[in-house]
KOLPA-444826 format. One line per 5 residues: number of its first residue (from 1); their letters; for each residue x, y, z of N, C-alpha, C. Coordinates in nm, 3 decimals, padded with zeros to 5 digits. Layout:
<pts>
NUM	a	X,Y,Z,X,Y,Z,X,Y,Z; ...
</pts>
This chain:
<pts>
1	mrsae	15.129,12.556,18.308,15.129,12.594,18.450,15.106,12.744,18.463; 15.019,12.782,18.558,14.995,12.924,18.586,15.121,12.985,18.647; 15.146,13.111,18.613,15.264,13.177,18.667,15.242,13.328,18.664; 15.337,13.400,18.722,15.336,13.546,18.722,15.479,13.594,18.709; 15.498,13.709,18.645,15.632,13.763,18.621,15.652,13.892,18.699
6	vvepg	15.765,13.903,18.765,15.798,14.025,18.837,15.846,14.130,18.737; 15.776,14.242,18.730,15.811,14.350,18.638,15.893,14.457,18.711; 15.853,14.490,18.832,15.929,14.582,18.919,15.934,14.519,19.058; 16.054,14.494,19.113,16.064,14.421,19.239,16.053,14.506,19.365; 16.061,14.640,19.354,16.065,14.722,19.473,16.197,14.706,19.548
11	iqttv	16.206,14.766,19.669,16.334,14.762,19.741,16.360,14.626,19.805; 16.254,14.556,19.848,16.270,14.418,19.895,16.134,14.350,19.894; 16.121,14.254,19.806,16.000,14.171,19.798,16.043,14.026,19.810; 15.980,13.954,19.901,16.015,13.814,19.923,15.889,13.729,19.926; 15.905,13.601,19.897,15.797,13.504,19.913,15.794,13.463,20.060
16	qdypg	15.678,13.470,20.123,15.663,13.431,20.263,15.537,13.349,20.282; 15.540,13.260,20.381,15.419,13.190,20.420,15.406,13.194,20.572; 15.290,13.154,20.619,15.261,13.159,20.763,15.239,13.017,20.814; 15.300,12.978,20.925,15.381,13.059,21.016,15.531,13.049,20.991; 15.574,13.008,20.873,15.716,12.991,20.847,15.766,12.856,20.899
21	rrgml	15.894,12.850,20.932,15.957,12.722,20.973,15.958,12.707,21.125; 15.845,12.690,21.183,15.840,12.667,21.328,15.905,12.534,21.362; 15.964,12.529,21.482,16.026,12.406,21.527,16.170,12.389,21.484; 16.229,12.494,21.423,16.365,12.483,21.371,16.466,12.565,21.451; 16.427,12.622,21.565,16.519,12.706,21.641,16.644,12.629,21.683
26	aqgff	16.627,12.503,21.723,16.742,12.425,21.769,16.841,12.398,21.656; 16.793,12.406,21.531,16.880,12.388,21.415,16.936,12.521,21.365; 16.905,12.630,21.433,16.962,12.759,21.397,16.878,12.842,21.302; 16.748,12.807,21.285,16.662,12.883,21.194,16.551,12.951,21.271; 16.549,13.085,21.270,16.429,13.156,21.312,16.322,13.125,21.208
31	pagpm	16.193,13.145,21.238,16.089,13.089,21.150,16.075,13.155,21.014; 16.133,13.275,20.993,16.104,13.353,20.871,15.953,13.378,20.867; 15.891,13.375,20.750,15.749,13.409,20.743,15.729,13.559,20.741; 15.604,13.604,20.744,15.574,13.747,20.724,15.613,13.831,20.845; 15.658,13.953,20.819,15.674,14.052,20.926,15.536,14.088,20.982
36	dhfal	15.435,14.098,20.896,15.298,14.126,20.938,15.213,14.004,20.905; 15.196,13.916,21.004,15.122,13.793,20.976,14.973,13.820,20.958; 14.921,13.927,21.017,14.778,13.956,21.001,14.745,13.986,20.855; 14.820,14.075,20.792,14.790,14.115,20.654,14.807,13.999,20.558; 14.911,13.916,20.577,14.929,13.801,20.488,14.815,13.702,20.503
41	raanl	14.775,13.673,20.626,14.667,13.578,20.648,14.535,13.632,20.592; 14.513,13.764,20.605,14.391,13.825,20.552,14.386,13.815,20.400; 14.499,13.842,20.334,14.503,13.835,20.188,14.473,13.693,20.140; 14.530,13.594,20.208,14.501,13.454,20.171,14.354,13.420,20.193; 14.298,13.467,20.304,14.156,13.442,20.331,14.069,13.495,20.219
46	lvgnp	14.100,13.613,20.170,14.016,13.678,20.070,14.019,13.608,19.935; 14.133,13.545,19.900,14.142,13.478,19.769,14.109,13.329,19.779; 14.067,13.283,19.896,14.026,13.145,19.910,14.138,13.047,19.939; 14.255,13.098,19.979,14.368,13.011,20.013,14.364,12.974,20.160; 14.429,12.862,20.198,14.457,12.842,20.339,14.552,12.951,20.388
51	esaaa	14.548,12.983,20.517,14.631,13.093,20.566,14.779,13.063,20.553; 14.814,12.937,20.534,14.954,12.897,20.521,15.009,12.913,20.380; 14.927,12.952,20.283,14.973,12.962,20.144,15.079,13.071,20.131; 15.172,13.052,20.038,15.278,13.149,20.016,15.223,13.271,19.942; 15.260,13.389,19.992,15.223,13.517,19.931,15.349,13.602,19.920
56	levtl	15.334,13.723,19.869,15.448,13.813,19.853,15.445,13.921,19.961; 15.559,13.942,20.025,15.576,14.054,20.117,15.651,14.164,20.044; 15.585,14.278,20.027,15.640,14.391,19.950,15.672,14.503,20.048; 15.798,14.540,20.056,15.842,14.645,20.149,15.833,14.781,20.082; 15.756,14.870,20.138,15.739,15.009,20.098,15.660,15.028,19.969
61	gnfal	15.667,14.935,19.874,15.591,14.947,19.750,15.679,14.957,19.627; 15.625,15.029,19.523,15.693,15.038,19.393,15.717,14.898,19.336; 15.612,14.818,19.335,15.620,14.679,19.291,15.517,14.657,19.181; 15.553,14.573,19.082,15.459,14.539,18.975,15.475,14.393,18.937; 15.362,14.326,18.915,15.357,14.184,18.882,15.261,14.164,18.765
66	rldae	15.307,14.090,18.662,15.220,14.060,18.548,15.169,13.916,18.559; 15.037,13.900,18.553,14.976,13.769,18.561,14.978,13.702,18.424; 15.029,13.580,18.418,15.030,13.507,18.292,14.901,13.429,18.270; 14.816,13.424,18.374,14.690,13.351,18.365,14.585,13.427,18.445; 14.459,13.401,18.418,14.352,13.461,18.498,14.372,13.422,18.644
71	atvav	14.352,13.517,18.734,14.377,13.489,18.875,14.298,13.585,18.963; 14.274,13.542,19.086,14.214,13.627,19.188,14.326,13.678,19.279; 14.327,13.808,19.302,14.436,13.874,19.374,14.377,13.957,19.488; 14.448,13.961,19.599,14.416,14.054,19.707,14.544,14.114,19.760; 14.539,14.243,19.792,14.653,14.313,19.852,14.607,14.372,19.985
76	cgada	14.677,14.337,20.093,14.646,14.388,20.226,14.772,14.449,20.287; 14.753,14.538,20.383,14.867,14.600,20.449,14.859,14.751,20.442; 14.975,14.813,20.422,14.983,14.959,20.419,14.897,15.018,20.307; 14.871,15.147,20.318,14.788,15.215,20.218,14.877,15.272,20.108; 14.837,15.252,19.983,14.905,15.309,19.867,14.813,15.292,19.747
81	eltad	14.848,15.354,19.636,14.769,15.336,19.515,14.791,15.196,19.459; 14.682,15.124,19.437,14.685,14.992,19.375,14.616,15.002,19.240; 14.681,14.950,19.136,14.620,14.955,19.003,14.634,14.821,18.932; 14.538,14.794,18.843,14.543,14.679,18.752,14.530,14.735,18.611; 14.638,14.727,18.533,14.644,14.790,18.401,14.604,14.938,18.409
86	gapfp	14.648,15.003,18.516,14.626,15.146,18.533,14.496,15.183,18.602; 14.403,15.089,18.616,14.275,15.117,18.682,14.288,15.089,18.831; 14.248,15.184,18.917,14.264,15.162,19.061,14.172,15.052,19.115; 14.218,14.984,19.218,14.133,14.889,19.290,14.165,14.900,19.438; 14.068,14.869,19.526,14.088,14.890,19.669,14.163,14.773,19.735
91	pwesh	14.232,14.802,19.846,14.296,14.696,19.925,14.193,14.624,20.011; 14.238,14.518,20.076,14.154,14.438,20.168,14.033,14.380,20.097; 14.045,14.361,19.965,13.940,14.297,19.885,14.005,14.205,19.783; 13.931,14.103,19.740,13.980,14.017,19.632,13.923,14.067,19.499; 14.001,14.049,19.393,13.964,14.097,19.259,14.008,13.993,19.157
96	rfaag	13.921,13.966,19.060,13.953,13.871,18.954,14.009,13.946,18.835; 14.131,13.909,18.794,14.197,13.978,18.684,14.227,13.880,18.570; 14.223,13.932,18.448,14.248,13.850,18.330,14.396,13.824,18.311; 14.427,13.721,18.232,14.565,13.693,18.196,14.627,13.815,18.128; 14.751,13.846,18.163,14.820,13.960,18.106,14.807,14.087,18.187
101	tlvri	14.724,14.087,18.291,14.704,14.207,18.371,14.831,14.243,18.448; 14.864,14.372,18.449,14.977,14.422,18.527,14.922,14.480,18.657; 14.955,14.414,18.768,14.912,14.459,18.900,15.026,14.540,18.961; 14.995,14.663,19.003,15.099,14.751,19.053,15.063,14.803,19.192; 15.165,14.808,19.279,15.152,14.865,19.413,15.239,14.991,19.416
106	glapg	15.178,15.105,19.448,15.252,15.230,19.455,15.334,15.241,19.583; 15.386,15.359,19.608,15.471,15.384,19.724,15.384,15.418,19.845; 15.412,15.352,19.958,15.335,15.376,20.080,15.376,15.508,20.144; 15.284,15.604,20.160,15.319,15.731,20.223,15.320,15.723,20.375; 15.262,15.617,20.431,15.249,15.602,20.574,15.114,15.652,20.621
111	pgfrf	15.064,15.597,20.731,15.130,15.497,20.814,15.135,15.361,20.745; 15.217,15.272,20.801,15.236,15.140,20.742,15.354,15.136,20.650; 15.411,15.015,20.632,15.537,15.002,20.560,15.542,14.881,20.467; 15.453,14.783,20.486,15.460,14.661,20.404,15.323,14.622,20.351; 15.326,14.554,20.235,15.207,14.503,20.167,15.220,14.351,20.153
116	ylavd	15.104,14.287,20.141,15.102,14.142,20.118,15.008,14.113,20.003; 15.064,14.052,19.899,14.990,14.022,19.777,14.971,13.872,19.769; 14.844,13.830,19.771,14.810,13.688,19.759,14.739,13.663,19.627; 14.766,13.547,19.570,14.700,13.502,19.446,14.637,13.367,19.475; 14.518,13.343,19.420,14.453,13.214,19.446,14.544,13.099,19.401
121	ggfdv	14.560,13.002,19.487,14.651,12.891,19.463,14.788,12.911,19.526; 14.820,13.035,19.563,14.948,13.063,19.626,15.065,13.060,19.528; 15.181,13.105,19.575,15.302,13.102,19.494,15.373,12.969,19.520; 15.383,12.889,19.415,15.423,12.749,19.429,15.574,12.731,19.416; 15.650,12.802,19.500,15.795,12.783,19.505,15.824,12.657,19.588
126	pvlfg	15.946,12.602,19.581,15.973,12.476,19.652,15.958,12.488,19.804; 15.917,12.379,19.865,15.908,12.371,20.010,16.043,12.327,20.065; 16.091,12.398,20.167,16.217,12.364,20.231,16.195,12.358,20.383; 16.220,12.243,20.443,16.196,12.223,20.586,16.053,12.264,20.624; 15.958,12.226,20.540,15.818,12.246,20.572,15.761,12.382,20.542
131	sraty	15.836,12.469,20.473,15.788,12.605,20.447,15.844,12.657,20.315; 15.770,12.751,20.256,15.815,12.819,20.134,15.875,12.957,20.167; 15.882,12.992,20.294,15.924,13.128,20.334,16.070,13.154,20.300; 16.099,13.277,20.261,16.236,13.322,20.237,16.301,13.361,20.368; 16.413,13.298,20.401,16.489,13.328,20.522,16.611,13.407,20.479
136	tmggl	16.603,13.539,20.489,16.707,13.624,20.430,16.842,13.606,20.498; 16.843,13.583,20.630,16.970,13.568,20.699,17.044,13.443,20.652; 16.969,13.336,20.622,17.031,13.211,20.578,17.040,13.197,20.427; 16.974,13.286,20.352,16.977,13.277,20.207,16.912,13.149,20.155; 16.798,13.114,20.214,16.730,12.991,20.170,16.580,13.012,20.170
141	ggldg	16.509,12.918,20.106,16.364,12.927,20.093,16.322,13.025,19.986; 16.191,13.043,19.972,16.139,13.137,19.872,16.186,13.103,19.732; 16.226,13.204,19.658,16.283,13.184,19.525,16.435,13.199,19.536; 16.504,13.090,19.537,16.652,13.087,19.544,16.705,13.159,19.667; 16.624,13.168,19.773,16.672,13.223,19.899,16.700,13.372,19.896
146	rplet	16.636,13.447,19.807,16.671,13.589,19.791,16.547,13.673,19.764; 16.560,13.806,19.777,16.452,13.894,19.732,16.431,13.881,19.582; 16.311,13.912,19.538,16.276,13.898,19.397,16.346,14.005,19.313; 16.368,13.970,19.186,16.434,14.059,19.091,16.348,14.071,18.965; 16.371,14.176,18.890,16.299,14.195,18.764,16.319,14.075,18.673
151	gdrlp	16.209,14.025,18.618,16.215,13.911,18.528,16.194,13.777,18.595; 16.193,13.772,18.727,16.166,13.646,18.795,16.027,13.597,18.759; 16.017,13.466,18.736,15.887,13.406,18.706,15.848,13.314,18.821; 15.731,13.340,18.876,15.684,13.269,18.995,15.571,13.174,18.957; 15.586,13.044,18.981,15.476,12.950,18.953,15.363,12.969,19.053
156	lgspg	15.241,12.952,19.006,15.122,12.963,19.091,15.061,12.826,19.111; 15.009,12.801,19.229,14.943,12.674,19.257,14.803,12.669,19.199; 14.737,12.556,19.217,14.600,12.539,19.167,14.503,12.607,19.261; 14.413,12.690,19.209,14.317,12.760,19.296,14.217,12.663,19.357; 14.171,12.698,19.476,14.071,12.616,19.544,13.930,12.658,19.505
161	agsdg	13.833,12.587,19.561,13.693,12.619,19.533,13.658,12.754,19.595; 13.576,12.831,19.526,13.530,12.959,19.579,13.632,13.069,19.574; 13.734,13.053,19.489,13.839,13.155,19.485,13.810,13.267,19.385; 13.700,13.257,19.312,13.675,13.355,19.206,13.572,13.461,19.246; 13.531,13.463,19.371,13.435,13.563,19.415,13.502,13.693,19.452
166	hrrlr	13.423,13.799,19.465,13.473,13.930,19.505,13.441,13.946,19.653; 13.543,13.935,19.736,13.525,13.933,19.881,13.607,14.045,19.945; 13.563,14.092,20.061,13.641,14.192,20.132,13.634,14.166,20.282; 13.737,14.209,20.350,13.741,14.200,20.495,13.660,14.317,20.550; 13.566,14.286,20.640,13.483,14.391,20.699,13.570,14.499,20.762
171	adarp	13.522,14.621,20.758,13.600,14.734,20.809,13.632,14.717,20.957; 13.540,14.659,21.035,13.564,14.646,21.178,13.662,14.534,21.211; 13.700,14.454,21.112,13.799,14.348,21.133,13.939,14.390,21.089; 13.948,14.503,21.021,14.078,14.548,20.971,14.157,14.617,21.082; 14.288,14.601,21.083,14.368,14.665,21.188,14.385,14.814,21.163
176	dyara	14.409,14.887,21.271,14.439,15.030,21.261,14.590,15.048,21.254; 14.635,15.125,21.155,14.777,15.157,21.142,14.801,15.295,21.201; 14.921,15.316,21.252,14.950,15.439,21.325,15.093,15.482,21.296; 15.131,15.598,21.349,15.271,15.638,21.353,15.325,15.624,21.495; 15.233,15.630,21.593,15.266,15.603,21.733,15.196,15.473,21.771
181	wevra	15.273,15.366,21.782,15.218,15.232,21.801,15.216,15.193,21.949; 15.119,15.109,21.985,15.121,15.042,22.114,15.130,14.892,22.089; 15.226,14.828,22.154,15.250,14.685,22.136,15.250,14.618,22.274; 15.171,14.513,22.286,15.166,14.440,22.412,15.280,14.340,22.422; 15.335,14.329,22.543,15.450,14.241,22.564,15.445,14.186,22.706
186	mrgpq	15.517,14.076,22.726,15.533,14.015,22.858,15.678,14.027,22.900; 15.702,14.053,23.029,15.840,14.072,23.073,15.915,13.939,23.073; 16.046,13.950,23.053,16.134,13.834,23.056,16.160,13.774,22.920; 16.244,13.669,22.917,16.288,13.587,23.030,16.398,13.645,23.120; 16.468,13.751,23.082,16.569,13.810,23.171,16.526,13.953,23.204
191	aapdy	16.469,13.971,23.322,16.414,14.101,23.358,16.451,14.135,23.502; 16.367,14.212,23.570,16.390,14.245,23.712,16.346,14.125,23.797; 16.410,14.101,23.912,16.515,14.182,23.974,16.657,14.134,23.946; 16.673,14.025,23.868,16.806,13.965,23.854,16.895,14.038,23.754; 16.837,14.093,23.650,16.916,14.153,23.543,16.895,14.303,23.534
196	ltend	16.772,14.346,23.527,16.737,14.487,23.521,16.669,14.526,23.653; 16.668,14.656,23.682,16.597,14.704,23.800,16.448,14.722,23.767; 16.367,14.734,23.870,16.225,14.760,23.847,16.208,14.896,23.780; 16.294,14.992,23.811,16.290,15.121,23.741,16.315,15.104,23.592; 16.409,15.015,23.557,16.435,14.986,23.415,16.310,14.931,23.347
201	mqtlf	16.240,14.840,23.415,16.121,14.780,23.356,16.011,14.885,23.341; 16.000,14.975,23.438,15.901,15.082,23.427,15.936,15.174,23.310; 16.065,15.196,23.288,16.107,15.277,23.173,16.075,15.206,23.043; 16.104,15.075,23.036,16.077,14.998,22.914,15.930,15.007,22.876; 15.842,14.994,22.976,15.698,14.993,22.950,15.633,15.130,22.964
206	grdws	15.710,15.234,22.997,15.649,15.361,23.030,15.685,15.477,22.940; 15.749,15.452,22.826,15.788,15.563,22.739,15.772,15.524,22.593; 15.777,15.623,22.505,15.775,15.598,22.362,15.918,15.578,22.313; 15.937,15.477,22.230,16.069,15.446,22.173,16.067,15.475,22.023; 16.163,15.551,21.976,16.172,15.581,21.833,16.227,15.462,21.757
211	idrns	16.172,15.439,21.637,16.219,15.331,21.550,16.341,15.380,21.473; 16.450,15.305,21.483,16.575,15.345,21.417,16.571,15.310,21.268; 16.641,15.388,21.189,16.643,15.364,21.043,16.709,15.233,21.008; 16.798,15.180,21.094,16.866,15.054,21.066,16.783,14.936,21.118; 16.662,14.924,21.063,16.570,14.817,21.101,16.535,14.736,20.978
216	nrtgv	16.517,14.605,20.997,16.486,14.518,20.883,16.421,14.390,20.935; 16.415,14.287,20.852,16.351,14.162,20.892,16.429,14.090,21.003; 16.556,14.119,21.018,16.634,14.057,21.125,16.599,14.117,21.260; 16.585,14.248,21.266,16.550,14.312,21.393,16.510,14.456,21.373; 16.421,14.503,21.460,16.377,14.642,21.461,16.452,14.712,21.574
221	rlesh	16.545,14.799,21.537,16.624,14.871,21.637,16.547,14.990,21.691; 16.560,15.009,21.822,16.501,15.125,21.888,16.612,15.222,21.925; 16.575,15.337,21.980,16.679,15.434,22.018,16.758,15.383,22.139; 16.881,15.424,22.150,16.966,15.383,22.262,16.916,15.442,22.392; 16.940,15.368,22.500,16.902,15.415,22.633,16.996,15.352,22.735
226	rfewa	17.043,15.431,22.830,17.131,15.380,22.934,17.046,15.331,23.052; 17.034,15.200,23.063,16.957,15.140,23.172,17.040,15.141,23.302; 16.971,15.128,23.416,17.039,15.125,23.545,17.111,14.991,23.568; 17.044,14.881,23.536,17.090,14.744,23.557,17.095,14.707,23.706; 17.064,14.582,23.730,17.060,14.532,23.866,17.191,14.468,23.909
231	rqggg	17.291,14.469,23.822,17.420,14.408,23.852,17.529,14.490,23.786; 17.650,14.468,23.827,17.763,14.549,23.781,17.818,14.503,23.646; 17.805,14.375,23.615,17.858,14.322,23.491,17.795,14.188,23.459; 17.845,14.125,23.355,17.790,13.997,23.313,17.866,13.876,23.363; 17.962,13.900,23.453,18.040,13.788,23.505,18.122,13.722,23.397
236	iaggh	18.122,13.590,23.395,18.202,13.518,23.295,18.149,13.540,23.154; 18.025,13.593,23.141,17.967,13.615,23.009,18.019,13.743,22.943; 18.075,13.836,23.024,18.126,13.960,22.967,18.118,14.074,23.065; 18.180,14.185,23.029,18.192,14.296,23.120,18.067,14.379,23.137; 17.981,14.384,23.036,17.861,14.467,23.044,17.747,14.388,23.108
241	psnil	17.663,14.452,23.191,17.553,14.378,23.255,17.449,14.323,23.159; 17.450,14.365,23.033,17.358,14.304,22.936,17.409,14.170,22.885; 17.534,14.136,22.917,17.593,14.010,22.871,17.545,13.893,22.956; 17.508,13.784,22.890,17.477,13.657,22.956,17.541,13.546,22.873; 17.552,13.429,22.933,17.597,13.315,22.855,17.498,13.290,22.742
246	dnsyp	17.547,13.253,22.627,17.459,13.234,22.511,17.339,13.146,22.548; 17.221,13.195,22.510,17.098,13.118,22.529,17.007,13.141,22.411; 16.900,13.063,22.401,16.810,13.078,22.288,16.725,13.204,22.304; 16.688,13.263,22.191,16.604,13.383,22.190,16.462,13.345,22.147; 16.361,13.396,22.216,16.223,13.373,22.169,16.191,13.463,22.050
251	vgain	16.100,13.418,21.966,16.051,13.502,21.857,15.978,13.621,21.920; 16.011,13.741,21.875,15.952,13.861,21.932,16.027,13.916,22.051; 16.148,13.865,22.075,16.229,13.910,22.187,16.260,14.059,22.178; 16.250,14.130,22.291,16.303,14.266,22.302,16.440,14.250,22.367; 16.540,14.242,22.280,16.676,14.210,22.316,16.749,14.339,22.353
256	vngdl	16.819,14.339,22.466,16.893,14.459,22.506,17.042,14.427,22.498; 17.107,14.491,22.402,17.247,14.462,22.376,17.326,14.590,22.400; 17.386,14.592,22.521,17.447,14.716,22.567,17.338,14.817,22.600; 17.340,14.929,22.530,17.236,15.032,22.550,17.130,15.027,22.441; 17.132,14.925,22.357,17.045,14.923,22.239,16.937,14.816,22.250
261	pvilg	16.809,14.855,22.263,16.701,14.756,22.256,16.668,14.725,22.110; 16.647,14.597,22.081,16.614,14.551,21.946,16.501,14.449,21.956; 16.394,14.469,21.878,16.289,14.367,21.867,16.331,14.270,21.757; 16.354,14.146,21.793,16.400,14.049,21.693,16.287,14.017,21.595; 16.318,14.031,21.466,16.221,14.002,21.361,16.219,13.855,21.326
266	pdgpt	16.137,13.816,21.227,16.122,13.675,21.193,16.247,13.612,21.133; 16.345,13.692,21.090,16.472,13.639,21.041,16.584,13.660,21.141; 16.549,13.683,21.266,16.649,13.715,21.368,16.737,13.598,21.406; 16.838,13.625,21.488,16.926,13.518,21.537,16.853,13.431,21.639; 16.881,13.303,21.638,16.812,13.211,21.728,16.871,13.209,21.868
271	aggfv	16.993,13.256,21.885,17.059,13.253,22.015,17.163,13.362,22.022; 17.202,13.396,22.144,17.306,13.496,22.162,17.329,13.524,22.309; 17.418,13.619,22.335,17.463,13.644,22.470,17.416,13.775,22.528; 17.292,13.816,22.499,17.237,13.939,22.555,17.101,13.910,22.618; 17.065,13.992,22.716,16.940,13.969,22.788,16.820,13.999,22.699
276	vaatv	16.709,13.933,22.730,16.580,13.961,22.667,16.490,14.014,22.778; 16.468,14.144,22.777,16.394,14.208,22.886,16.244,14.179,22.879; 16.192,14.160,22.758,16.050,14.134,22.739,16.031,14.068,22.603; 15.910,14.016,22.580,15.880,13.946,22.455,15.744,13.994,22.404; 15.740,14.036,22.279,15.616,14.082,22.216,15.521,13.963,22.201
281	ihady	15.395,13.981,22.237,15.300,13.871,22.223,15.267,13.850,22.075; 15.231,13.727,22.040,15.209,13.693,21.900,15.094,13.774,21.840; 14.991,13.804,21.918,14.876,13.878,21.866,14.915,14.017,21.817; 15.023,14.074,21.871,15.069,14.207,21.830,15.197,14.205,21.748; 15.252,14.086,21.727,15.380,14.077,21.657,15.372,14.131,21.515
286	wkigq	15.253,14.123,21.453,15.236,14.174,21.317,15.268,14.322,21.306; 15.250,14.396,21.416,15.266,14.541,21.411,15.408,14.582,21.374; 15.509,14.502,21.415,15.647,14.542,21.387,15.674,14.546,21.237; 15.596,14.470,21.160,15.612,14.472,21.015,15.563,14.600,20.950; 15.486,14.679,21.025,15.432,14.803,20.971,15.501,14.927,21.029
291	frpvg	15.600,14.907,21.117,15.677,15.021,21.166,15.755,15.083,21.052; 15.748,15.215,21.040,15.834,15.286,20.944,15.964,15.321,21.015; 16.078,15.292,20.953,16.207,15.305,21.023,16.244,15.445,21.066; 16.182,15.547,21.012,16.209,15.684,21.057,16.075,15.752,21.082; 16.055,15.803,21.203,15.934,15.879,21.234,15.834,15.807,21.321
296	dtvrf	15.831,15.673,21.319,15.737,15.599,21.402,15.794,15.578,21.542; 15.704,15.562,21.638,15.742,15.529,21.775,15.659,15.410,21.822; 15.709,15.342,21.925,15.635,15.232,21.985,15.640,15.245,22.136; 15.527,15.216,22.200,15.518,15.208,22.346,15.473,15.067,22.380; 15.546,15.002,22.469,15.513,14.866,22.510,15.416,14.869,22.628
301	revsi	15.317,14.781,22.624,15.224,14.767,22.736,15.234,14.626,22.791; 15.262,14.618,22.919,15.281,14.487,22.981,15.147,14.416,23.000; 15.142,14.288,22.963,15.022,14.207,22.980,15.059,14.073,23.042; 14.958,14.003,23.089,14.976,13.871,23.148,14.961,13.763,23.041; 14.995,13.640,23.076,14.979,13.529,22.982,14.832,13.511,22.947
306	eeaie	14.742,13.532,23.044,14.599,13.519,23.016,14.552,13.624,22.916; 14.601,13.746,22.930,14.565,13.852,22.835,14.622,13.823,22.697; 14.741,13.765,22.691,14.802,13.731,22.562,14.721,13.624,22.490; 14.673,13.526,22.564,14.591,13.419,22.504,14.460,13.475,22.452; 14.397,13.564,22.529,14.271,13.624,22.486,14.292,13.710,22.362
311	aerdv	14.403,13.784,22.357,14.433,13.866,22.240,14.452,13.780,22.116; 14.512,13.663,22.133,14.531,13.571,22.020,14.396,13.522,21.968; 14.303,13.497,22.057,14.169,13.454,22.015,14.102,13.565,21.933; 14.122,13.689,21.974,14.062,13.802,21.902,14.117,13.812,21.760; 14.248,13.792,21.744,14.309,13.797,21.611,14.254,13.684,21.524
316	daala	14.246,13.564,21.579,14.193,13.451,21.502,14.049,13.476,21.458; 13.970,13.538,21.546,13.830,13.567,21.512,13.822,13.669,21.399; 13.912,13.768,21.401,13.912,13.870,21.295,13.953,13.813,21.160; 14.022,13.698,21.162,14.070,13.636,21.038,13.988,13.512,21.001; 13.866,13.505,21.050,13.776,13.394,21.018,13.675,13.436,20.910
321	egsve	13.607,13.337,20.854,13.511,13.364,20.747,13.401,13.462,20.789; 13.371,13.465,20.919,13.269,13.559,20.966,13.306,13.704,20.947; 13.435,13.732,20.922,13.479,13.871,20.900,13.481,13.908,20.752; 13.441,13.816,20.666,13.443,13.840,20.521,13.301,13.867,20.472; 13.289,13.966,20.384,13.160,13.994,20.321,13.178,14.000,20.170
326	ta	13.068,13.980,20.099,13.071,13.986,19.953,13.078,14.133,19.909; 13.174,14.162,19.826,13.193,14.300,19.783,13.103,14.332,19.662
</pts>
């Protein structure tokens, strides 16, 4: 069986697939899956995998993997030095490497914060509830429900047809990374005029928010802000106006808990007792995976459901075969 060995795990590397465990919110599972779904899907496209194949999400870098068999590899995401047995190779391209090759990802200087490494055939860890994704909050999925460690051996699946070519994603299809991000979102489900004031909503969508250092796959914390609020308290739900009776949270929720806005990540809580002022659209949700916890800012731009649907079509088009060229 083809496999690969983790030589250096970095600060947090997990097995993830797309779209994770959808349909499990009622059972208490957020979907898990990649923080940056665009980069993971692109890496799979380049090595000839279906976009749902399991790949590695590498946070910040300093990661090394030794291939026990010949394999096609692609690394997409943040910029850093990539080497195979010490020889550099470019990102956003597929490369065929011999058995025994040590593939290394250096430290990301920014912009960008995460990498996605795909191998033809995918990482063949067990399927749990329809997905191979690591759900860090629940300690399940992936490899034993945890981040990878030195010496871990990962089985690889059987490569598909056409996986041995040298392919790259066209430059005009690649996303732009920044330190000052713009993310499109839709207001609600708890917004003005019942929970927040219209001034609060204008503030939410009208300023730059600093990314807090205490951010992870569970949630991206923003800087604190004292909102006006449209009510004096939460009634039976609690004394603060951000309190509501426990309800389900959408994926990509901009959750306001007291004075703290938090964008819920793919391992976030499925329900809770705080308002959700707005929700990040799926087409831009990948961006939160590339926020650097210190120094980056985000500005939200309000869009309609029609604009969100059109943006999703644009992302799908960028991740189609028409965006791939022979390198």
